[in-house]
C-alpha positions as CSV (number, residue, x, y, z in Angstrom):
1,R,0.0,0.0,0.0
2,L,2.9,2.4,0.7
3,K,4.1,2.0,-2.9
4,S,0.6,2.7,-4.2
5,L,0.3,5.8,-2.1
6,Q,3.7,7.0,-3.2
7,A,2.5,6.4,-6.8
8,L,-0.5,8.5,-6.0
9,R,1.8,11.3,-4.8
10,N,3.6,11.1,-8.1
11,Q,0.3,11.3,-10.0
12,L,-0.8,14.3,-8.0
13,K,2.6,15.9,-8.6
14,D,2.4,15.2,-12.4
15,H,-1.1,16.7,-12.5
16,R,-0.4,19.8,-10.5
17,D,-1.8,22.4,-12.9
18,E,-5.0,20.4,-13.4
19,M,-5.7,20.0,-9.7
20,V,-4.9,23.6,-9.0
21,D,-7.2,24.7,-11.8
22,L,-10.1,22.6,-10.4
23,L,-9.6,24.3,-6.9
24,V,-9.8,27.7,-8.5
25,E,-12.7,27.0,-10.8
26,D,-14.9,24.9,-8.5
27,I,-14.5,26.7,-5.1
28,G,-13.1,30.1,-6.1
29,K,-9.8,29.5,-4.2
30,P,-7.2,32.1,-5.2
31,I,-4.6,30.4,-7.2
32,R,-1.7,31.2,-4.7
33,Y,-3.7,29.3,-2.0
34,A,-4.8,26.6,-4.5
35,R,-1.1,25.8,-5.1
36,G,-0.6,25.8,-1.4
37,E,-3.3,23.2,-0.9
38,W,-1.9,21.0,-3.7
39,A,1.5,21.2,-2.0
40,R,0.0,20.4,1.4
41,A,-1.6,17.3,-0.1
42,L,1.8,16.0,-1.2
43,A,3.3,16.9,2.2
44,L,0.6,15.0,4.0
45,I,1.3,11.9,2.0
46,D,5.0,12.2,2.9
47,A,4.3,12.8,6.6
48,A,1.9,9.9,6.9
49,A,4.3,7.5,5.2
50,Q,7.1,8.5,7.5
51,Q,5.1,7.8,10.6
52,V,3.9,4.3,9.8
53,D,5.9,2.0,12.0
54,A,8.4,-0.1,10.1
55,G,7.5,-3.6,11.5
56,Q,4.1,-2.7,12.9
57,D,1.6,-5.1,14.4
58,R,2.8,-8.5,13.4
59,S,0.7,-11.2,15.1
60,P,2.4,-12.1,18.4
61,T,3.5,-15.7,19.0
62,E,3.3,-15.2,22.7
63,T,0.9,-13.2,25.0
64,G,0.9,-9.6,23.8
65,Y,-1.1,-7.1,21.7
66,R,-1.4,-5.8,18.2
67,R,-3.3,-3.1,16.4
68,E,-5.9,-4.0,13.9
69,P,-7.6,-1.9,11.1
70,L,-11.1,-0.6,11.7
71,G,-12.4,-1.7,8.3
72,V,-14.3,0.6,6.0
73,I,-13.9,4.3,6.8
74,A,-16.6,6.8,5.9
75,L,-14.9,10.1,4.9
76,I,-17.1,13.2,4.8
77,G,-15.1,16.0,3.1
78,P,-15.4,19.8,3.4
79,F,-15.8,22.3,0.5
80,N,-12.9,24.6,1.6
81,N,-10.0,22.2,1.4
82,P,-11.5,19.5,-0.9
83,L,-8.1,18.0,-1.9
84,A,-5.7,18.3,1.1
85,I,-8.0,17.5,3.9
86,P,-9.4,14.3,2.3
87,V,-5.9,13.2,1.2
88,G,-4.7,13.7,4.8
89,K,-7.3,11.2,5.9
90,I,-7.3,8.7,3.0
91,V,-3.5,8.1,3.1
92,P,-3.2,7.0,6.8
93,A,-6.5,5.1,6.6
94,L,-5.1,3.0,3.7
95,L,-1.6,2.7,5.2
96,Y,-3.2,1.1,8.2
97,S,-5.0,-1.4,6.0
98,N,-8.5,0.1,5.9
99,A,-10.7,0.9,2.9
100,V,-12.3,4.4,2.4
101,I,-15.6,5.6,1.0
102,W,-15.4,9.3,0.4
103,K,-18.4,11.6,0.2
104,P,-17.0,15.0,-0.9
105,A,-18.8,18.3,-0.4
106,I,-20.8,19.0,-3.6
107,P,-18.5,21.9,-4.7
108,G,-15.6,19.4,-4.5
109,T,-17.2,16.8,-6.7
110,R,-14.8,17.1,-9.6
111,I,-11.8,17.2,-7.4
112,A,-12.8,14.0,-5.6
113,R,-13.5,12.3,-8.9
114,R,-10.2,13.2,-10.4
115,T,-8.3,12.2,-7.2
116,A,-9.9,8.8,-7.2
117,E,-9.0,8.4,-10.9
118,L,-5.4,9.2,-10.1
119,F,-5.4,6.7,-7.2
120,A,-6.8,4.0,-9.5
121,A,-4.0,4.7,-12.0
122,A,-1.5,4.4,-9.2
123,T,-2.6,1.1,-7.7
124,N,-3.7,-2.5,-8.4
125,R,-6.3,-2.1,-5.7
126,P,-8.5,0.7,-6.8
127,E,-11.5,-0.7,-4.9
128,L,-9.9,0.5,-1.7
129,L,-11.0,4.1,-2.4
130,Q,-14.5,4.7,-3.6
131,V,-16.3,8.0,-4.0
132,L,-19.9,8.5,-3.2
133,Y,-21.7,11.6,-4.5
134,G,-24.7,13.3,-2.9
135,G,-25.9,15.6,-0.1
136,E,-26.8,15.3,3.5
137,G,-29.0,12.3,3.1
138,T,-26.2,10.4,1.4
139,A,-23.8,11.4,4.2
140,R,-26.2,10.1,6.8
141,E,-26.6,6.8,5.0
142,L,-22.8,6.4,4.6
143,M,-22.1,7.1,8.3
144,S,-24.8,4.6,9.2
145,S,-23.2,1.8,7.3
146,C,-19.4,2.0,7.8
147,D,-17.0,0.9,10.5
148,A,-15.8,4.4,11.4
149,V,-16.3,8.0,10.4
150,T,-13.9,10.8,9.9
151,L,-15.1,14.2,8.9
152,S,-14.4,17.9,8.7
153,G,-17.4,20.1,8.8
154,S,-19.7,22.4,10.9
155,L,-20.9,22.0,14.5
156,R,-24.2,20.8,13.1
157,T,-22.7,18.2,11.0
158,G,-20.6,17.0,13.9
159,R,-23.7,16.6,16.1
160,V,-25.5,14.6,13.4
161,A,-22.4,12.3,13.1
162,Q,-22.1,12.0,16.9
163,E,-25.7,10.9,17.1
164,I,-25.3,8.3,14.4
165,C,-22.0,7.0,15.6
166,G,-23.2,7.0,19.2
167,V,-26.1,4.7,18.4
168,R,-23.9,2.3,16.4
169,Q,-20.9,2.7,18.8
170,T,-18.6,3.3,15.9
171,P,-15.4,5.4,16.2
172,L,-15.7,9.1,15.1
173,Q,-13.1,11.6,14.3
174,A,-14.5,15.1,13.7
175,E,-12.9,18.5,13.1
176,L,-15.6,21.1,13.6
177,G,-14.1,24.5,12.9
178,G,-13.0,27.2,15.3
179,N,-13.8,30.6,16.7
180,N,-10.1,31.3,16.9
181,A,-8.7,34.2,18.8
182,S,-5.3,36.0,18.8
183,I,-4.3,38.0,21.9
184,V,-2.3,41.1,21.1
185,W,-0.4,42.4,24.1
186,R,1.2,45.7,24.7
187,D,4.8,44.6,23.9
188,A,3.8,43.1,20.6
189,D,5.2,44.3,17.2
190,L,1.8,45.9,16.3
191,P,2.4,46.3,12.6
192,A,3.6,42.7,12.2
193,A,0.7,41.4,14.4
194,A,-1.9,43.4,12.4
195,S,-0.5,42.2,9.1
196,S,-0.5,38.5,10.2
197,I,-4.0,38.7,11.7
198,A,-5.5,40.5,8.7
199,E,-4.2,37.9,6.3
200,G,-5.2,35.1,8.7
201,A,-8.7,36.5,9.0
202,F,-9.5,37.5,5.4
203,A,-7.5,35.3,3.0
204,F,-9.7,33.0,0.9
205,A,-12.6,35.1,2.3
206,G,-12.2,33.7,5.8
207,Q,-13.2,30.2,4.7
208,R,-10.6,28.3,6.7
209,C,-11.3,26.5,9.9
210,T,-8.1,28.0,11.4
211,A,-8.9,31.5,10.2
212,N,-8.4,34.3,12.8
213,R,-12.0,35.1,13.9
214,R,-11.2,37.4,16.8
215,A,-8.4,39.7,18.0
216,I,-8.3,40.4,21.7
217,V,-6.2,43.5,22.3
218,E,-4.8,45.0,25.5
219,M,-6.6,48.3,26.1
220,G,-3.4,50.4,26.2
221,V,-2.5,49.6,22.5
222,Y,-6.1,49.1,21.2
223,D,-6.4,52.2,19.2
224,R,-2.9,51.9,17.6
225,F,-3.5,48.3,16.8
226,L,-6.9,49.0,15.2
227,D,-5.3,51.6,13.0
228,E,-2.6,49.2,11.9
229,L,-5.2,46.5,11.3
230,V,-7.4,48.6,9.1
231,A,-4.3,49.6,7.1
232,A,-3.1,46.1,6.8
233,S,-6.5,44.9,5.7
234,A,-6.7,47.6,3.1
235,R,-3.5,46.3,1.5
236,L,-5.0,42.9,0.9
237,T,-6.0,42.2,-2.7
238,W,-9.3,40.8,-3.8
239,G,-10.7,39.9,-7.1
240,D,-10.2,37.3,-9.8
241,P,-9.0,34.0,-8.2
242,T,-6.8,33.3,-11.3
243,N,-4.8,36.4,-10.6
244,E,-1.5,35.6,-8.9
245,Q,-1.8,38.6,-6.6
246,T,-5.3,37.8,-5.3
247,Q,-5.7,36.9,-1.7
248,I,-9.5,37.3,-1.2
249,G,-11.8,35.5,-3.7
250,P,-15.6,35.0,-3.6
251,L,-17.4,33.0,-0.9
252,I,-18.5,29.5,-1.9
253,S,-22.0,30.5,-2.8
254,S,-24.5,33.4,-2.9
255,A,-26.3,31.8,0.0
256,S,-23.1,31.9,2.1
257,C,-22.6,35.5,1.1
258,T,-26.1,36.4,2.2
259,R,-25.7,34.6,5.5
260,V,-22.4,36.4,6.4
261,A,-23.7,39.8,5.2
262,S,-26.7,39.3,7.5
263,V,-24.4,38.8,10.5
264,I,-22.6,42.1,9.6
265,E,-26.0,44.0,9.2
266,R,-27.2,42.7,12.6
267,A,-23.9,44.0,14.1
268,K,-24.6,47.4,12.6
269,K,-28.1,47.4,14.0
270,S,-26.6,46.5,17.4
271,S,-24.7,49.8,17.2
272,L,-21.3,48.0,16.9
273,I,-18.6,49.8,15.0
274,V,-18.1,48.1,11.6
275,M,-15.2,49.0,9.3
276,R,-14.9,47.8,5.7
277,P,-11.3,48.6,4.6
278,L,-11.8,47.4,1.0
279,E,-15.4,48.6,0.6
280,K,-14.4,51.5,-1.7
281,S,-12.4,49.3,-4.0
282,Q,-14.2,47.9,-7.0
283,T,-16.4,44.9,-6.2
284,P,-15.8,42.0,-8.6
285,P,-18.8,40.8,-10.6
286,G,-21.0,38.1,-9.2
287,D,-23.3,37.5,-6.3
288,A,-20.9,35.7,-3.9
289,W,-18.5,38.6,-3.1
290,L,-18.3,40.3,0.3
291,S,-15.7,42.8,1.3
292,P,-13.9,42.1,4.6
293,A,-15.5,43.5,7.8
294,I,-13.8,44.5,11.0
295,I,-16.3,44.6,13.9
296,C,-15.4,46.2,17.3
297,C,-17.4,44.5,20.0
298,D,-17.0,44.7,23.8
299,D,-20.0,42.5,24.6
300,P,-18.6,38.9,24.9
301,T,-22.2,37.5,24.7
302,H,-22.9,39.0,21.2
303,E,-23.4,36.6,18.4
304,V,-20.4,38.0,16.4
305,V,-18.2,37.0,19.3
306,Q,-19.8,33.7,20.2
307,E,-20.5,32.2,16.7
308,E,-18.1,31.3,14.0
309,T,-19.0,33.2,10.8
310,F,-16.9,31.3,8.4
311,G,-16.5,34.3,6.2
312,P,-14.4,37.5,5.9
313,V,-15.3,38.9,9.4
314,L,-12.8,39.7,12.2
315,V,-14.1,40.8,15.6
316,V,-11.8,43.0,17.7
317,Q,-12.3,42.9,21.5
318,R,-10.6,45.0,24.2
319,A,-9.0,43.5,27.3
320,K,-8.4,45.6,30.4
321,D,-5.8,43.1,31.8
322,W,-4.2,39.7,31.2
323,E,-6.8,37.8,33.1
324,E,-9.6,39.2,31.0
325,A,-7.7,38.5,27.8
326,I,-7.3,34.8,28.7
327,W,-11.0,34.7,29.7
328,L,-12.2,36.3,26.5
329,G,-10.1,33.9,24.5
330,N,-11.6,30.9,26.2
331,C,-15.2,32.0,26.6
332,V,-16.6,30.6,23.3
333,E,-17.9,27.2,22.5
334,Q,-15.1,26.1,20.2
335,G,-11.4,25.6,20.8
336,L,-9.5,24.8,17.6
337,A,-6.7,27.4,17.5
338,A,-5.4,30.3,19.6
339,A,-2.5,32.7,19.3
340,L,-0.5,35.2,21.4
341,F,1.5,38.1,20.1
342,S,4.0,39.0,22.8
343,G,7.6,38.8,23.6
344,S,7.1,38.1,27.3
345,T,8.3,34.7,28.4
346,R,6.1,34.8,31.4
347,L,2.9,35.6,29.4
348,I,3.8,33.0,26.8
349,E,4.2,30.3,29.4
350,D,0.9,31.3,31.0
351,F,-0.9,31.4,27.7
352,L,0.4,27.9,26.8
353,R,-0.8,26.6,30.1
354,R,-4.3,28.2,30.1
355,A,-5.5,28.6,26.5
356,K,-8.2,26.0,25.9
357,A,-7.5,25.1,22.2
358,G,-5.9,22.2,20.4
359,I,-3.5,24.4,18.4
360,L,-1.5,27.1,20.1
361,K,0.7,29.6,18.2
362,I,3.1,32.3,19.3
363,N,3.6,35.6,17.3
364,C,1.8,34.3,14.2
365,S,-1.9,34.2,13.4
366,T,-4.1,31.1,14.1
367,A,-4.3,30.3,10.4
368,D,-2.5,27.3,8.9
369,A,-0.9,24.2,10.6
370,A,2.0,21.8,10.1
371,V,1.4,18.4,8.4
372,D,3.3,16.3,10.9
373,L,1.7,17.6,14.2
374,P,-1.7,16.6,15.6
375,F,-4.5,18.8,14.1
376,G,-7.6,18.9,16.2
377,G,-9.7,21.1,18.5
378,W,-10.8,21.1,22.1
379,K,-14.3,21.7,23.4
380,A,-16.9,21.7,20.6
381,S,-14.2,22.0,17.9
382,G,-13.3,18.3,18.0
383,I,-14.6,14.8,18.6
384,G,-12.3,11.9,18.9
385,P,-8.6,11.8,18.2
386,P,-7.0,14.7,16.2
387,E,-5.8,14.3,12.6
388,H,-2.2,13.7,11.4
389,G,1.0,12.9,13.3
390,P,0.8,10.1,15.8
391,A,-2.9,10.5,16.1
392,N,-3.4,8.7,12.7
393,R,-2.5,5.3,14.2
394,E,-4.6,6.0,17.2
395,F,-7.8,6.6,15.1
396,F,-7.4,4.2,12.2
397,T,-6.5,1.1,14.2
398,R,-7.8,-0.5,17.4
399,M,-5.9,-2.5,20.0
400,Q,-6.4,-6.2,20.4
401,A,-4.8,-8.3,23.2
402,I,-3.8,-11.9,22.4
403,Y,-3.1,-14.6,25.0
404,F,-1.2,-17.9,24.7
405,P,-1.1,-20.6,27.4
């Protein structure tokens, strides 16, 4: 299987331009980020292959234990990373001797079909990866009939999967997004922090599970940081996803655009300060475009603070002291990623001890993650083991004890 997956890597490498074009055409991902997703898919194959134990799980000839595959894995894929995220699940599942049935998000249909074709060309066991097309009903049926479920999706999707898997007592691995916060402290490099957070919040129209959703700023530098943030956001480029310079493309659909725009309008009606750094620039044609919004909100119970928008919206909150900053960062339902911008060793150590998130970052935004470290959230952001790294073996196999007289 390792040889087949290395052959899949070669197929993906040889078809780079085709896969990148599909990402741009089908989900509107700016080409610079589409190339990044393609490269991440290759890196995930490499990382998974390196972490498979060399002589793993031979049947013992004396009392001991082994790890056995789960069987057939249901993979429910997201729209926003329709190549890299599924590849990052398919590869370890197959390496640990499982089979996979993949139901992609509808916008990722062509990407899934082509990936499966490349896998079939790379192996003499094409039946180990099957693609099932359809919507929510199809996903429910698939989750109800397989030996385990791995998915990336919304909180609602996770709850549905948890209900199905709970009844059947099947393993579930779910990454369910994040309402990710960066704390900006008084000793931070404010221009650098603003630039990192703006890109982390608004690139790909904020449609990343690790996108920076909130910035929690120490009160003494709040105004200066806000000025830097508006300026950094205004420097971002939006428009044609095929343009090499574009950072912000359209949302996935007009319905998604309407949903996020409604959140912004409700914030305005709540008398919150809403700034649109790119609003005066020319809006590209189409009905799925929404310029980035920076919303200032001091009410931690407001929906813009508590709910993940999954769009180009960044909420800025003031913290009067360190204790409030930590509390604000943790006071939401999800806990995928959190970041701190500070040079203080004491604050960094305290942040690493108290931040309730599965991914912690220092002096860089919450966006993006390494391929060889565990990827998963705490609280409502994750169910079951995380993805990648040593967690692959934990999820895709189960332990079995064997006794000899």
